[in-house]
Each structure stands twice: as C-alpha cells, then as structure tokens.
N, C-alpha and C positions, 0 to 999 in steps of 0.2 A: 455532576459528571465525575467519574473517578480520576480523569486526567486534569481537572481544574485545581488550581491552588486553593488552599483553605483560608488564606489571608493575603491581601494584595501586597505588593512590594512596598517597603518603607523607604522614605527619602528618595522618591522617584517621581518622575512625571510620566504621564501617558497621553498619547494623542492618537486620534484616528488617522489612518493612512489609506490613500487610494493611489494605486500605481497603474501604469500602462505597460502591458507586456509587449514583447517584440512583434507579436501578431495582432496588436491593437485591441486586446481584451483588457478589461479592468478587473483588478483584484484589490481586495480590501483587508485591512488588519489593524492591529494596535502596535504602537511602538513604545516600548517601556525603556526609559532612559534614566540613568542615575543622576543625582544632583551634581556630583563632581564630574570632571571630564572622563568620558568613557575611554577604556583602554582598547577596545576592539568591538566588532559587531558579531552577533549571533543570530542566525535565521532559523526560525521554527516553522515547519509546515507539514501538513499531511495531505494526501490526495483528496480527502473529503471532510475530515473531522476539523472542527473549529478549535484550534489550539491557542486562541488569543488570551486565555487565562490558564495556560499550561503550568503544571506544578513546578517546572524547573525555573520559571521566570523570577520569582523572588530572590533565590540564591544567586542567580546569574547577575541580576541588577545590583544586589548587595556587594558583589565582587567587582563591580565597576564595568560590566559589559552592557553595551547598547543592544537591546533585544528587539528584533522585529518578528512579531508573531503574525504570520500572514495566512489568510485563507486562500485556497485555490480558486479557480474560476467556477467551481461548482461545489460550494460548501454544503455539506449534509446531503448531497445528492450525486452519486457517481453513475447515474444511468448512462451518461455519455462521456465518461471519464477516460481520456486517452493520454497515456503517460508521455508520449512524445510531445504533446501540447502542454501538459503540466510542467514539463521541463522549462518551458518559457515563463511560467509563473514563478518558478524558483529563480530564474534569471533576473526577473524584475526585482525580486527581493535582494538578491546579491548586488545588483547595480545600485539600489537605493543605499545600502550600507557602505558600498565602496566609495560613494561620493563623500563620505565623512571619515572613513576608517581605512587604514592600510591593510589591516588583517580582518578576515571574515571567516567564521566557522559555520558549518551546516549541522544542525541538531535534528537528527532523524529518529523520531520515536514511532515504534510500531510500523505501520505502513509507510510512514514518512522516511524510514531508513532506505528502502529500495528506491524510492523516488529521488532522494538526495544523492544516492550513489549513481543513479542513472544520469542525473544532471552533471555530476562531477566528471563522469566518464566522457560525456559528450563535450563538455566545456574544455576538457584537457586535450581533446583531439583537434588537429587542424580542421578548418571548415570542410575541406575536400574529403576528409575521412570520417565525417560524422554520418549518422544514420540518415540516408537520403530518402528512403521510402518506408512507409508503414508496411506491416506484414501483409496487408491486402493489396499493396501496389501503389497506393496514392503517394504523392510527394509529401515530405515533411518540410517544415521551415528551417530545420536545424542547420543545414549547410549555408543558409543565407542570412543568419542573424549573428550578432555579437554575443558571445557567452564568455563570462569571466569566471574562471574556476576559483573555488574557495581555497583557503589555506589549511583547513582541518575538517575532518568529518567525524561526527559522533553518531553511533548507532545504539539506541537505547531500547531494549526489549523489541528489537527489530526481527521480523521474520524474513525469509528469503525473498518473498514478494507475494503480492496478493494472489497471483495465479497459483502459486504453490500451496498457499493456505487452502484455496478452493480445491485443488487437485486431491488433497487428502480429506476434505470435508464434504465433497459432492456425493450425493447418494447414488450409487450405481444401480440400485434396484428399480429406478424409474424406467418404465418400459414405454411410456408415451409422454413426450415433452408437453403435450397439451392437456394432460390429465394428472393432477397432483396426487391422485390415489393409486394410479396404476403401478403395480409392484411385482417384481420377480422375487419370489420367496427364497430362491437359492442364494441371492446375494443381498439379503435384507439383514443389516447388522442389528436391527431392533427386533428381530424375530427370536423368540426363546429357543427355537429349534437350532439356531446357529450359535447360541452361546450367550444371548442377552439375558440379563436378570433384572427383575423389578428394582428400580432405584429405591434407595441408594446402594443396594447390593452391587458388588463389583461383577462385571461381566467377564467372561473368558472365551477367547476365540482360539481355535487350533490353527497351526501353521498353514494347513492347506486352505482353510477358509480365508485367512489373511491374504495369502497370495492371490487367490481367486478374486477377492474383494478389491485389492489394489489394482489388479489388471482390469477389472470391470470399471473402476473409476477412471482410469486412463482412457478406456474405450469410450466412455460417455463424453468426456471432455473432447476427444477427437471428433465425435459425431457432432457436437455443438459447434466446434471449429468449422467443420465442413458446412454446416448450415449457415453460419455467419459469413463465410467466404462466398457462398452461393448468393446470398442476399445482396452482398456488396457488389458482386459481379454483375447482377441484374442492373443495378443502378449505373455501373460503369459502362455497360454495353449500351444502355439508353443514352448516356451522356455522349458517347462516341457517335451514336446515330444522329443526335441533335446537332453535332458539330460537323457532320459530313457535308461535303459540297452539295448544293442543291436542296438542302433540307428546308430552307426558308421559302422555297418556291412550291413546296408541297401544299395541298389543300389542308385547311385547319383540321378537318376530321382525321387526317393521317398524322399530323404533327402532335395533336393533343395527347394521344396515349403515350407517345414517347416522352413528351415533356413531363407528363405526370409520373411516369416510371423513373425518370431522372431525378425527380425531387422527392420521391417516396422514401421515407425514413422508417425503418422497422424498429420496433422495440420487442426484444425477446423476453419471455418469462422463463426463468430457470428455477424449477421447483426443487425443494428439498436439498438444501446445501448445508445442513448441520449434521453431518454423518461421518465424523472421523472416529475410527475405531479407538483412538487414543483417549477420546473423551470418557469412555466407560470401562476400558480395560487398560489400567495404568501399568500393567506388567509388560506391555508391548514396548513402551519407551519410558522406563521408570523415572519418576521424580517425585518430590513431596507435594505435588500440586493437589488441589481438591478435585473431587469427582465433577465431571461436566465440562462445559466449554466456557470461554470468556463471556459469552452472552447469556448463558442459561445453565442452571443446575439440572435441568431436564431437557437435554438436547433431543431425546426421543420424541418429545412433544413439540418443541420449538421447530424441529425439522419439518413439521407439517403446518407451521404458523406463518404469518406474514414476514416478521423480521428475519434477517439472515443475510448472508453474503450473496451479492450478485443476483438478487431475485428478479429485478427488472434491469435490462441492459441492452444498449444498442449493439449491433453486430461488431462495430469497430471498437467499442469499449470492451466488449468481451475479449476480442483478440489481443488488444493492447494491454489490458489490465488483468482480466480474470482467467485467462487461459494459461494453465501451467505449461502448455505445449508451445504457445506462441508469444507470450508476453516477454518483452526485453527487460522489464523491471524485476530483475533477478540478481540478488547479491552474489550468487555463485558465478554469474557471468560478468558482473561489473567490477567486483572487488579485485580480481587479479590484474586489472589494468590501472589501479589507482596507486599513486606513490606518495600521497600526502599523509600526514599523521592521522591515524585512525584509532578511535576509542570505541570499544564495544562493551556494553553492559547487559548482561542477561539477568532476568528475574528468576530466581530458583523455583518458585511455585507457579510459574506461568502456565495457564490452562490452554494456551493456544500455540505456544512455541515450545518445542520439545527438544531434549538433549541430543538425541541421535539424528532425528529428522531435520532439525533446524540448526541448533547451536554448533554441532560438529561441522556441518557443511559450511556455515558462515565463517567460523574461525579458520577452517582449512583453506578458505578462498582468499584470505588476506595475503597480499604480496608486499605491502608497504614495509620498509625497514623500521618504521616507527609505529608500532602498534601496541595497544594495551587492551587486554581482555579481562573483565572481572565478572564475577557472579555475585549478585547481592542476595545473601542468604535470607530466606523467609519471605522474599518479596513476591508480590503478585504482578500481573502484567503492567499495570499503571502505578506500581509501588504504593498503591492506596492502602490505608489502614482498614480495620474492621468498620462496618457501617456504623455511623454515629460518632466515631472517634474524632477528636479535634486535632490531634497531632498525627503526623505521618512519618514515623521513624525511618521507614525504608526510603522515603524520598530524601531525607537528610543523609542517610548512609550513601545513597547514590551520589548526591551532590557533593559530599565530602570527597569523592573520587573525581568527579567531573571538574569542579572549580580549579583545584591545583593543576590538573592536566591542561586545562585551557590556559591558565596563567603562565605555565611554563612554555607553551608553544605560541601563544599570541602576544605575550608580554603584558 
C-alpha cells in the first residue's frame, strides 16, 4: 500500500492494542514506542484505512514520539461509517495516550484530516454545545461522553472532507440510481461530444459545460440525500409506532410489520463515483499532477467498475460521511473553530486534492494563531515514490518539516 512504511521503525517496540470507546465499541491498532522515554503521544487514524504501518511512523518514533496507529470501528469498510461515531474512536485513542503523556497530537492524513478536526472541534466545546443530533434527527452520544482535546493538529494531504471529494467526483449523468448504465448524454463528462478525449490525451471542457456539470452533481447529491432521509424516516416512524401506548396489546399480526420496519436497515448502491472533471482536464485546476485519479489512470473505465468512493453505503453513513451537502466532517466548517497549533502539508502532485478546490479553501479556513502551511514539491498524495523504488524522498521531505514542528510544540 502506498501509505505503508518501507522499513519498520528502528530501536522501537510494537504491541497490539485493543481499546474500548465511550459507546462500548472495540477498536484495535498498533502502538509503536521508542526505546527511550517518549516525549509525547501522536495518534494516527483514518475513517476506514488501516494506518498501522503508516509511512510517518518510523520518523516519529525515531524522534522520540509514542505513536498509536489506531483503526476505526470499521476498518476497510465504510458501508456504515458515521463520523459522529468515529469521533468516539478518536477519543479512545486520545485517552489511551493521555494516560501516559501530558501532550498529544492528532495526525490526520487524507480522510483522517477531516475526522481529526471534527473530533477536536467537538472535544473543545462544552458538552452542552456539542453536536446533539445527527443530521437525520437521531441523538448522538457526544454531549454525554468525556472528550479530551488534543494539543496539536497535523493535516497531511487532507481534503476538505469525504463528502466534498464525492461532490466533485459523483457522476451527474446517472439517470436511474438502480441502473449503472443509465446515462444522460448532456452531462456525461466521458462523452467525446462534451470534450472528452481518448486517454492519455487531455480532455477540454468549456465553461458552460463545467457549470452545467457541477450544478448537476449537486442536484444528484441532493436527490440521494432526500432518498436517505426518507429511508431513515420510515424506520423512525415505525420506531415511534412500536413505542406508542397500547402497542404491546395489539395482535401479533399487527405488531409484526411495524417491528420489521423498525429494524430494517437499507444499504444503498451509489453507481459511478469516479467522475471529477479535474481528473482529465488539468487546465480547470492546474497543478503538476498526473492524468487520472488517485485510484486509477483510467477513471473513465473505473467509473463503471466496482471500486470507488461510496459505492455501497447505508443512508446514515451517506448523510454523515459522503454527502457534501450534509456531512459535518468538513474542514471549511471545523477549522475556523480550532485554536490549537495546526500544521498543514499539501502534496504538489496530488491527483485527488486540488489547489483551488481544496488547498485554498483549507488554508483560508484556518483561524489558529499558530499555523504552518507547506507544499511538498513533487509529492503525490501519499508521498510515495515510483513503483518499485526502495526509498521515499518525499516522505523524508515531509517528515523533515513535521518532526521539528512537533518537537517545538510538544517538547
């Protein structure tokens, strides 16, 4: 995996960790500890990706940091990934490090950035001011649990949030959510008539098409939002009916349909989510990145394949994580509330995070008086080298900036 280190940390011990979250879920990870006394703790986590062998770990341990690389409650599967619950997974990791260290930093790489920032915002608020309800109305646990804020936040190749990634990559030409082939040619970015060219030739889209396309993307997300809310409302209405006075006295034949409806959990299939204009027309948001997406050099084909963002998702996970209209895991919303030291590193050649759409928004949202923003020249999203290379110079360039920054702020 491009986010894995190429050699394990030297002069370090590693042990498996199993933690209990405030809502009594179990999360697991690896704790990498230097041989000498650690100076502070660093927590690594992503909403779904396994970061237990993350490329930052060797340099962090070598510098004397105690690193907890923790998986979320749903590693490698975000079908039912709800960010307001993932915040509790982060809380378990912070608590574990706090038991041994006075200072703790959050290291948010890629999708881990918006998760860590959401945690820090909630943990920094008094319990009465935390997010009390999910966007579909159900209560969260956040006002009722103990959350300890961290002392520093690092955002490395972080996007605004998974919902905003999808907002720009969802295919608006889908005309039937149940049919992966149903297409409106007027907003099909992969149609030659609209400016698409056979790869690896660069495509070109005129301004009118770009505006029509982005508006149609937003409209599709809104339609999926509406469907997700309707499915959750059905279950909520059934729950209220089963809790109504006299329900237990009804005949079984009348109770059974309502009980079934209360416990029914839908899984939505979201077809074609690899359709960002910036993948194939680099003139729209220029950078020295390669053609294609983070996941494929042929997004036009991957758009019709199985892998991709948010392909199978529960209604609540869609609204909390993947909807750019509803998700609260958005750096543009959370960063203005954070006053801890913040370090931001962008990868110059990132194929998924772009200068205008992402970097400018993130940098502009920072309100902390202690902030550092760097761009690592030549780096890809995970700072990985060319395939087969044994060294990772862009990782070293990144960590040359990260380690001194952490040492200065955490001691």
